[in-house]
N, C-alpha and C positions, 0 to 999 in steps of 0.2 A: 110522792111520799118521801123520796130522798131529799127533795128540796125542803120539805117541812122538817125533816130530821136535821138537816144542816142548820136550819134557823131555830131549832127548838130552844125555848127560853127567851126568845127575843120579841115575842108578841106575834100577832097574826100576820100572815103573808098574803098579799093580794094575788089572785089568779093571773092578773095581767103581768105582774113581775115574774111569776113562775113560768108562764107561757113564753115570755121573752127569753128567759134564761135557758129554757129547755127546747126552744124552737118548736113549740107545739101550739096548735090553735086554742085560744081561750075557750071556745065553745066545747071542745073536746074535754078539757079539764073540768068544765062545769058539769058535764055528764058524769065524770069519774067521782067527783066529790060527793055527789048524791049518794052513791053506793057506799063510799067511805064514811060518810056521816051516818047513814043508816046502820052501819056496822059498828058505830061508836069509836071509830079510829081517828076521826077528825071532828073538830067543832068549828062553828063559824061565829064571827063577830061582825055585826053590822056597823055601818058608819064610815066616816072619812078615813079612819085608821083601821078599818076592819079587814077581814080576810079569814084565812083558815090556819089552824094550828093543830098539832097532834094532841090527843086527849091523854096520852101517857108518854113517858120518856121513850126515846127511840130504842133503847136497849130492852124495853119491855114489850115491844111489838115485833112479833115474828112474821116472816114473809108469807108463811102459810095463811095467816089471818088476812093479810093484804090481798093475796091471790084469790082466796075464797070470797072476799067481799067484792072483788072486781069481776071475777070470772065464774063464780059458783064452785061447786064441789070439785075436788081433785079427782079426775077420772080420765085415765089414758084411753079407756074404752067405756062404752055405756054399761058394760057388765062389771066394771070395776070401780064404781063411784064410791067415795067415802061418805056419801049422804044416804042414810038409811031410808029416807022418804022417797028416794028416786025409784023408778020402776026397775025391776030386776029382769034381765033378759031371760026369756023362756028356756034358753038352752044352757044356762049357767050350771045346772046340776050335772049335765052330761058333756059339757064342753071340755075339750082336751087342752085348751090353752088358757082357760080362765085363771088358773093358779098363777100363771106367768104375769098376767095383767094385774092381779092383786099384788104381787111382789113389786112390780114396776110402780104401782100406785103408792105402796108403802114406802118404797125407796125415795120417791119424789117428795112425799109428805114429810118423811124424816129429814131430808135435806132442807126443805123449806122451814121446818120447825126449828132447825139448828142455826138459821141465819136471821139476825135481827136487822132492823133498819139502821141501827148504829154501825153494823158491819158494812153497810153500803156507802157510808159517808167517811171519806178519809179524814183523819184528825186535823189535817191542815185546812180542810174545807169547812170546818164547823164554825158557826158564828156565835153560838150561845154558850160556849164553855165546853167542858169535858164531856164527851160521850164515848164510853169505852166499847170497842168491839167485843163480841163474845169470844170465849176461849176457843170455840170450835173453828174459828176462821184464822187463828194464828198459824202461820206457816211453820212447819217443823224444820229444823236445821237440815235434815236430809232432803226435804222437798225443795229447799232453795238451791241446793247444789246438784240435785238430780235432774233427770230429763223432764219431769213434770213439775214445773214451778207453781202449779195451782193445787198441788196435793194438800189435803187438810191434815193438821196435826191430830194425833190421837188424844 
């Protein structure tokens, strides 16, 4: 997805090219794009100049969508899934740690909802023009000087 974000606006990208650039087997990418296409995150074009491209600009695709398309619901434990159609653990009502797993799930989902594909692609690596990272990933001045250079700005 990061390769497609990098190429956004330049037309379809072949899986062969992406596989070579990412050092991944093409067959593996073929499996991934099925789920991504079903989730309407990518579209395919057939033909000599065909391939795959994003269905929306990278700044409009959050990583939670991508992860859910590829892996299913966000669930650190079976009892803490974000998919209401999944089975609920029979112990959930009396479990002493269920609230912790729900908070972990919500924190993970919140983090993934705040990161877009545009955030994963450095501006110097973009081929198709300007793709702005979201405000959530801009480093605060204190973060760049402090002990945690990966701290997020408020």
